[in-house]
C-alpha positions as CSV (number, residue, x, y, z in Angstrom):
1,X,0.0,0.0,0.0
2,X,2.8,2.4,0.7
3,X,4.0,2.0,-2.9
4,X,0.6,2.9,-4.1
5,X,0.4,6.0,-1.9
6,X,3.9,7.1,-3.2
7,X,2.8,6.6,-6.7
8,X,-0.4,8.5,-6.2
9,X,1.5,11.3,-4.4
10,X,4.0,11.6,-7.3
11,X,1.3,11.7,-9.9
12,X,-0.3,14.6,-7.9
13,X,3.1,16.3,-7.9
14,X,3.7,15.7,-11.5
15,X,0.4,17.1,-12.5
16,X,1.4,20.5,-10.8
17,X,4.8,20.4,-12.6
18,X,6.6,20.0,-9.3
19,X,10.1,19.0,-9.1
20,X,10.4,15.8,-7.2
21,X,13.2,13.7,-5.7
22,X,12.1,10.2,-4.8
23,X,14.5,8.8,-2.2
24,X,13.8,5.0,-2.6
25,X,15.1,4.0,0.8
26,X,12.2,3.3,3.3
27,X,14.7,3.3,6.3
28,X,15.2,7.0,6.0
29,X,13.1,9.7,7.6
30,X,11.7,11.0,4.3
31,X,10.6,9.3,1.1
32,X,10.4,12.3,-1.3
33,X,11.2,16.0,-1.5
34,X,8.8,18.1,-3.6
35,X,9.2,21.7,-4.9
36,X,6.1,23.2,-6.4
37,X,6.5,26.2,-8.7
38,X,4.4,29.4,-8.3
39,X,2.9,28.0,-5.0
40,X,2.1,31.1,-3.2
41,X,2.9,34.8,-4.1
42,X,5.0,33.5,-7.0
43,X,7.1,31.6,-4.6
44,X,7.6,27.8,-4.7
45,X,6.3,25.5,-2.1
46,X,9.0,23.1,-0.7
47,X,7.8,19.9,1.1
48,X,9.7,17.0,2.8
49,X,7.4,14.1,2.7
50,X,7.3,10.8,4.6
51,X,4.8,8.1,3.5
52,X,3.4,6.1,6.3
53,X,0.2,4.1,6.2
54,X,-0.4,4.6,9.9
55,X,0.9,8.1,10.7
56,X,0.7,7.3,14.4
57,X,3.4,4.8,13.9
58,X,6.1,7.3,12.8
59,X,9.2,7.1,15.0
60,X,10.2,10.2,17.0
61,X,13.8,9.9,15.5
62,X,12.3,10.4,12.2
63,X,10.1,13.2,13.2
64,X,12.9,15.1,14.7
65,X,15.0,14.5,11.5
66,X,12.2,16.1,9.5
67,X,11.9,19.1,12.0
68,X,15.6,19.8,11.7
69,X,15.6,19.4,7.8
70,X,12.6,21.7,7.6
71,X,14.3,24.4,9.7
72,X,17.5,24.2,7.7
73,X,15.9,24.2,4.3
74,X,12.9,26.5,4.9
75,X,10.5,23.7,4.0
76,X,7.4,22.0,5.2
77,X,7.5,18.5,6.7
78,X,4.4,16.4,6.2
79,X,3.5,12.8,6.8
80,X,1.2,11.4,4.1
81,X,-0.9,8.3,5.1
82,X,-4.2,6.6,5.3
83,X,-4.8,6.1,9.0
84,X,-4.0,7.6,12.4
85,X,-4.2,4.8,14.8
86,X,-7.5,3.0,14.3
87,X,-9.1,5.7,12.4
88,X,-9.0,6.7,8.7
89,X,-7.7,10.2,8.3
90,X,-10.5,12.6,7.4
91,X,-10.3,14.9,4.3
92,X,-9.5,18.6,5.2
93,X,-8.0,17.7,8.6
94,X,-4.3,17.9,9.6
95,X,-3.3,15.4,12.4
96,X,-0.8,16.5,14.9
97,X,2.0,14.0,15.3
98,X,4.8,15.1,17.8
99,X,5.1,18.5,16.4
100,X,4.5,18.0,12.7
101,X,1.4,17.1,10.7
102,X,0.0,14.1,9.0
103,X,-2.6,14.2,6.3
104,X,-4.5,11.8,4.0
105,X,-3.9,11.7,0.2
106,X,-7.0,13.9,-0.5
107,X,-5.8,16.5,2.0
108,X,-2.4,16.4,0.5
109,X,-3.8,17.2,-2.9
110,X,-5.6,20.3,-1.2
111,X,-2.1,21.3,0.1
112,X,-0.5,21.1,-3.4
113,X,-3.3,23.0,-4.8
114,X,-2.6,25.8,-2.1
115,X,-6.0,25.3,-0.5
116,X,-6.0,26.2,3.1
117,X,-6.5,23.4,5.7
118,X,-8.7,24.6,8.5
119,X,-8.9,21.7,11.0
120,X,-6.4,20.1,13.3
121,X,-6.9,17.0,15.2
122,X,-4.7,16.9,18.3
123,X,-5.0,14.5,21.3
124,X,-8.3,13.1,19.9
125,X,-10.1,16.6,19.4
126,X,-10.7,18.4,16.2
127,X,-10.5,22.2,16.5
128,X,-10.1,25.3,14.2
129,X,-8.8,28.7,14.8
130,X,-11.1,31.7,14.2
131,X,-10.1,35.0,12.6
132,X,-11.4,37.2,15.4
133,X,-11.4,40.5,13.8
134,X,-13.2,39.2,10.7
135,X,-15.7,37.2,12.8
136,X,-16.6,40.5,14.6
137,X,-17.0,42.5,11.5
138,X,-19.1,39.9,9.7
139,X,-21.3,39.6,13.0
140,X,-21.8,43.4,13.1
141,X,-22.5,43.7,9.4
142,X,-25.3,41.4,9.9
143,X,-26.5,43.4,12.9
144,X,-25.9,40.5,15.3
145,X,-25.0,40.9,18.9
146,X,-22.7,38.6,20.8
147,X,-25.7,37.0,22.3
148,X,-27.4,36.5,19.0
149,X,-24.5,34.7,17.5
150,X,-23.9,32.6,20.7
151,X,-27.5,31.5,20.6
152,X,-27.1,30.4,17.0
153,X,-24.0,28.5,17.8
154,X,-25.2,27.0,21.1
155,X,-22.4,28.6,23.1
156,X,-22.1,31.3,25.7
157,X,-21.7,34.9,24.9
158,X,-18.4,34.8,26.6
159,X,-17.2,32.1,24.2
160,X,-18.0,34.2,21.1
161,X,-16.2,37.1,22.8
162,X,-13.1,34.9,23.3
163,X,-13.3,33.8,19.6
164,X,-13.1,37.4,18.5
165,X,-10.2,38.0,20.8
166,X,-8.6,34.9,19.3
167,X,-8.1,33.5,22.8
168,X,-10.0,30.4,22.0
169,X,-10.1,27.7,19.3
170,X,-13.5,26.6,18.1
171,X,-14.6,22.9,18.3
172,X,-15.3,21.2,15.0
173,X,-18.9,21.5,15.4
174,X,-18.9,25.2,16.2
175,X,-16.3,25.9,13.5
176,X,-18.5,24.2,10.9
177,X,-21.5,26.3,12.0
178,X,-19.5,29.5,11.6
179,X,-18.6,28.5,8.1
180,X,-22.3,27.8,7.4
181,X,-23.4,31.2,8.7
182,X,-20.6,33.3,7.2
183,X,-18.1,31.4,5.0
184,X,-14.8,29.4,5.4
185,X,-12.7,32.6,5.3
186,X,-13.7,33.1,8.9
187,X,-11.4,30.3,9.8
188,X,-7.6,30.6,9.7
189,X,-5.5,28.3,7.7
190,X,-3.3,25.7,9.6
191,X,0.3,26.7,9.5
192,X,1.8,23.3,8.6
193,X,5.2,24.4,9.6
194,X,6.5,23.1,13.1
195,X,5.9,25.7,15.8
196,X,9.2,26.7,17.3
197,X,8.0,26.7,20.9
198,X,6.7,23.1,20.5
199,X,9.9,21.5,19.2
200,X,12.5,23.6,21.0
201,X,13.6,20.7,23.2
202,X,13.9,18.3,20.3
203,X,16.0,20.8,18.3
204,X,18.3,21.5,21.3
205,X,18.7,17.8,21.8
206,X,20.1,17.3,18.3
207,X,22.4,20.3,18.6
208,X,24.0,18.6,21.7
209,X,24.6,15.3,19.8
210,X,26.9,17.0,17.1
211,X,30.6,15.9,17.3
212,X,32.9,18.4,18.9
213,X,35.3,18.4,16.0
214,X,32.6,19.4,13.7
215,X,31.4,22.1,16.0
216,X,34.9,23.6,16.1
217,X,35.2,23.4,12.4
218,X,31.8,25.0,11.8
219,X,31.7,27.3,14.7
220,X,29.8,30.1,12.9
221,X,26.8,27.8,12.3
222,X,24.1,26.1,14.4
223,X,24.6,22.4,13.9
224,X,22.1,19.6,14.1
225,X,22.6,15.9,14.2
226,X,20.6,13.8,11.8
227,X,19.8,10.0,12.5
228,X,18.0,8.8,9.5
229,X,19.0,11.0,6.7
230,X,21.6,11.1,3.9
231,X,24.0,13.0,6.0
232,X,24.7,13.0,9.7
233,X,24.8,16.7,10.3
234,X,23.0,19.8,9.0
235,X,24.3,23.4,9.4
236,X,22.3,26.7,9.5
237,X,23.1,30.4,9.9
238,X,21.0,33.5,9.4
239,X,22.0,33.6,5.7
240,X,23.2,30.0,4.7
241,X,22.3,26.4,5.1
242,X,24.3,23.3,4.4
243,X,24.2,19.5,4.6
244,X,27.5,18.4,6.1
245,X,29.3,15.4,4.7
246,X,32.7,13.8,4.8
247,X,34.4,13.9,1.4
248,X,35.1,10.2,1.4
249,X,31.3,9.6,1.7
250,X,30.1,12.2,-0.7
251,X,27.7,10.7,-3.2
252,X,25.5,11.8,-6.1
253,X,22.5,11.1,-3.7
254,X,23.7,13.5,-1.1
255,X,24.4,16.2,-3.9
256,X,20.8,15.6,-5.3
257,X,19.2,15.9,-1.9
258,X,21.0,19.2,-1.2
259,X,20.1,20.6,-4.5
260,X,16.4,19.8,-4.3
261,X,16.2,21.1,-0.6
262,X,17.9,24.3,-1.9
263,X,20.9,24.1,0.5
264,X,24.5,23.9,0.1
265,X,27.0,21.2,0.9
266,X,29.8,21.5,3.6
267,X,32.3,18.9,2.5
268,X,34.6,18.0,5.4
269,X,38.1,16.3,4.9
270,X,38.5,13.0,6.9
271,X,40.7,14.7,9.4
272,X,38.1,17.4,10.0
273,X,40.6,20.0,9.7
274,X,39.2,21.5,6.5
275,X,35.9,22.2,4.9
276,X,34.8,23.2,1.5
277,X,31.5,25.0,0.9
278,X,29.7,24.0,-2.4
279,X,26.6,25.5,-4.0
280,X,25.7,27.6,-1.1
281,X,22.1,28.8,-1.2
282,X,20.6,31.6,0.9
């Protein structure tokens, strides 16, 4: 089934003239890297994809690899699957998996089409974020009081007030009622990028794992260890990003991964006393 998912995913990407690198090694943290041209505001969309039939079975090691690579390459990590545990993943819902998101193939199609995803399922609960100022304007344009809208939604006046202040997310039921009363623009799109405050410990953990010799050689960069990727270390500064590889292990695969990710290669001599920077990308 994973091969079928990968084939379907690649077909979707090809139909959008996306640039795709298929990894072909299921032991790695990612199966494909996809770059979609003219994705948003004439900028490309860059995605690091892991295909997993049951997204809930994704290993923590692989997830942290995806988080690190997304940070270094300014891309979005996504798990594409069928199920989350015992349930089939619903269309239009992103499932939170240890700091990143998993989606079904139909939802992935929406993402490639640059359609906003409005709902998140986390810890068994589906919720949506409300655009508070827009909700208030739409409500007032219709001559509704807080109490009027609260009565229609079956919630308290205070709850509507908190939506408008953006201090509270809406349940799936309430969010869908808001869409039916107004339109789907009243809900915010889910930001599929990892939230820094949610993954700070995982990222710090990977920084601490980097070999001291590499830290000394690349002292001007933040360095992160990778456990299931083509290289063992990634490097990042405010202006440059690199995958780090020993010259003796440099392969065409590593070069291809760096190129599609849009990062450079920092090639280290075996004695770790010299480094050559190749194809640096900002």
